[in-house]
N, C-alpha and C positions, 0 to 999 in steps of 0.2 A: 433725276439726280440733282442734288442741291450743291451748288458750287459758290464759294466765296472767291471772288476774283479781285486780287490786290493790284492796284495801279502801280506804275513804275516809279512815281515820285516826282515827276516833272510834267508840266502841262503841254508839252510839245514833243515832236519826234516819236518816241516810243509810245506815247499816249495813243497814237493811231493804231498800233498793234493791239493795245488794250481794248479800244473801242471796237475794232474789227472782230476780235476774238469774242468779246461779250455778245455781239450780234450773232456771231456764228454759233455759239453755244446755245443761245436762245432759239435760234432757227432749228436746232436739233432737239428741242424739247426740254433742255435743262433749265432749272430754276437758278438764275444768276443773281448774286448779291454783290454789288460793287463796293469795294473799299477804296475811297478816293485818296490815296496816299499823298498826292501832291497837295491836296487841300489840308490834310492833317499836318503835314510838314509846315505849311504856311501858318496854321493856327499855333503850332508849337513855337515857331520863331516869334510870333506876335506875343505870345504869353511870356516868353523869356525876356523879350524887349520891354514889355510892360513891367515885369518884375524888377528889372534893372532901373527903370525910370522912377518907380515909387520906392525903391530902396529895399526891396525884399532880397535878402542874401541867404539862400539855403545853405545849411551845413554841408560841406563837401563841394560846394560850388554849384553852378547852374547845370541842369541836365543837358545831355546831347540832344538836339532836336530830332535826330534819327531815332533815338530810343523813345522820346516823348511822343513822336508822331506814329510810331508802330506799336506801342505797348497795348493799344486797344484791339489789335487784330485777333488775339486768342479769344477775348470776350465776345467779339463780334461773331466769330465762327461758332461759338457756343450758342449765342442767341439765335443764330440763323439755322442751327442744327445742320451744319455743313457735312456733306459726305467727303468733299475734296476742297482744300484751300490751295488755289492756284495763283502763283506770283508771276507777274510779267516783269521782266528785267531783273529784279531782285537784288541788284548790287547796292541798293540804298537801305537794305533791310538787315539789321543785326542778326547774327546766327542764332541768338537766343530765341527769336520769334519762331522760326520753323521747328527748332528743337523743342520748345514748349508745346507746340501743336502736336508734334509726333508723340510726345509723352502723354498727351491728352487723348490719344487714339485717333487723331485726324490724319487722313491721307494728305500729304503735302506734295506739291509739284512746282517746278520752276521752269518757266519758259525763257530761255536765254535769247536775248535779242542782239547781243554785241559780238557774237562769234563772227570772224576769227580775231577781231581786234582786241578783245579783252577776255579771251578764253581762259587765261591763267586765273584771273579774278573770278570768272564764272565757275571754273572747276573747283576753286576753293570754297565758294559759297554753296555749290551743288551738293557737297557731301552731307549737308544737313537736311536734304530733301529725299522723299521716297522716289519720286519720278523726276526726270530731267529731259527737257526738250531743247534742242539747239537749232538755230536757223542756218547752220553751216554743216553740210554733210561731211566735210573733211575733218570736222572737229569732234565727231562722235567718240572716237577712240581716245580722246584726250581727257575725258571724264573718268579717270581711272579709279576714283574713290567711291564710285557708285556701281551698283549691280549692272552689268552690261545690258541685260535684257530690259532694264528700266531706263536706259538712255536712248532716246529716240530722235530721229531727224524730223523736224516739222518745218518745212520751207516757209518763207514769207508768203504773203497772199494779198489779195485785194478785198476790199469791203464792198459787197454787192449793193449795199445801201448808198454808197457814195460813188463808187467807180462804175458808172453805167454810161452808155452812149447818150442817154436822154438826160437833160439837165441844162443848167445855165452855161453859157459860153462866154469866155472872155473876148476881148477884141481880137480879130484875126491877126495872125503873125505867121512868118515862115518857120521859125525855129524857136523852141522853148526849152529852158532848163531851169530847174530849181534844185536846191540842196545846199550843202556846205561847200564853201570855196576852199577845199584843201589845196595844197601847193600844186599837186599834179593836175588838178582840174583847172586851176588858174593858168598854168603853163599851156595846157591843151587849148583853152579858149583864146589865149593871147596869140597862139600860133596860127589862128584861122584869119583869113582876110574876109571880113564881114561886109565888104562893099557890095551893095545891091541886095543884101539879105536883111530881112526884118527879123532881128533876133531879140527876144525878150529874155533877159538874163536875171533870174531871181535867186542867184546863189548868194549866200551870206558869208561874210568874211569875219569870222570870230577872232582872227588874229589882229584885226584893226579896230573893230568896234567892241565896246564893252557890252555887258548884258542889257543895260538900259537902252542902248541904241539898237541892239539886235532884235529884242522881243517884238517891237512893232513891225518889223520887216519879215517875220516868219510867215511863210505861206502855208496855211492849213490845207488839209486834204480836200476840202470842198472847193476851195479856190484853185488849188492845183488841178483838180479834175476839170474845172472850167477852161483852163488853159490847154489841157490835153485834148479836149474836144475841139478847141478853136485852132490850134497850131497845125500846120501842115506836117511838121516833123517835131517830135519830142526826143531829146537826147538823154542817154543814160551813160553815166561814167562811174563805175565802181571805184571806190577809193582804195589806195594802197597804204596811205599813212595811218598809223595807229591812233595818234592823238593830235588834236588841234594845237598848233603852235610848235610842233616838233617835226623832225624829219625822219623819225623812226618808222620804218615800214614793216609790213607783215612778211612772214617767211614765204618765199616762193612755193607755190603749191598748196598753201594753207587755205586759200579762198577758191572754192569751186561754185558756190551757190549764188543765186541771184538775189539782188536787193529788192525792196518793195516796189520801186518804180518800174522794174521790168514787168511786173504783173499789172500794175495800176494803169499804165498808159494804154496797153491794148484793151483792157477791160472798159476803158472809156471810149473806145473806138478810134484812138489816136494811132499814129504811125511811129514806131520805135526804131531808132538807130542806137546801137550800143557798142561799148567796148567788148572784148572777148572774155567770157567766163565759161568754164567747162560745162556747166549745166545748161547753158543757153540753147545749144542744138537739141538737148534732151527734151526740152519743153517746147521749143518753137521750130525745130527742124532747121530749114534754111530760110525761114521767112523774115528773120531779123538781120539786116545788113550790119556788118561789124567793121570797125576801124581800129587802127593800131597807133595812130599819131595824128597830129593836127592836119597834115597834108591829106591823109586818106579820109579823115573826117570831112574836110572841106569838099573833097571830090564827091563823096556820097551825098552831102547836102545839096550841092549844085546839081548833081545828076537827078536826084529824086524830086527836086523842085521843078526840074524841066520835063520830067516824065510822070505826069499825074496818074495815068492809067496804071502804070507799074506800081506806083506808090499805093494807090487805093487797093489794088489786088493783094499786095503783101499785107496791108493793114487788115484786110478781111481775114487772111490766113492767121495772122497774129491773134486777132480777136477770137477766132474759133479755137485756137490752141490753148488759150488761157481760161476757158470756161470752167475747167475742173480744178482751178487753183484759187478758189475763193476761201475766205475764212469759214464759210459754212462747211466746206469740204475738210479743211484742217481740223475744225472742231469735232467733226464726225470721227475722224481718225483718233483723236485724243479720247473722246468719250468711250469709244469701243474698247480701249485698254482698261477702263474701269467698270465695264458692264458686268 
């Protein structure tokens, strides 16, 4: 099967989903042709900036970089003789692109990565695609403008090329956390007494730092994996806030599924402590200790730092439980639908 895989449009965060899925599709024998949307967006912005500098003023004004950066996708699909054009994230793609592909006879698919935080936007975009995959099992029924049998739950996963027990290790530490410093995460961490605990905090505060300051601080998957291998405990904290810089939270009960970190830490051989999500026991049984607030989190951290044998035993169970949750397995599920 020949698949054009369209990147999300930014070079961090969801690009890891794109990279993992590309590897998973190839591991299942698919021919994958990557369309680097983040790069075409950058080129479009540079072209527009250059046109402004040299004084070129198109009739009707300068084009939207989103249209300029995506307009090559149909031609690329034609050149690669694609069977399926699969978009990761998709919220940066104008509806005219999947609609053009469908009229051209191509099967289109959208992998939603922002459920349940932007499900309303995803559901609007999804109506232009033949197949829809969402990372949140509680969101499946919200894609009402698509055929129900063509809306599928595809959980997050780990990339077996990156998330493995073997590989580089960062400097040892007791506790590690990376991610975005949403308000509830900041409050959680501030409520813990870190005295005597070696804590490496790689959370990013988008509310305080601008894009230029944030980008150099972003922890890529390869670096994060080195910390998961080195830390005695890696923390997971699912977010409740919808958007950076706001206090708007998701609806209670709308989030049941796990984030990527829940799979990546155990795949690296690390020990995971997490907040509660409904799917957690479905995947890991009782092998992942859970907290509800700063006090219970601190208690768990100090307990498992002091009880190494228990920590190692649970880490082994977590690693065993996660084996069937790689992007190779997710890609197999998707490809079977188009066989």
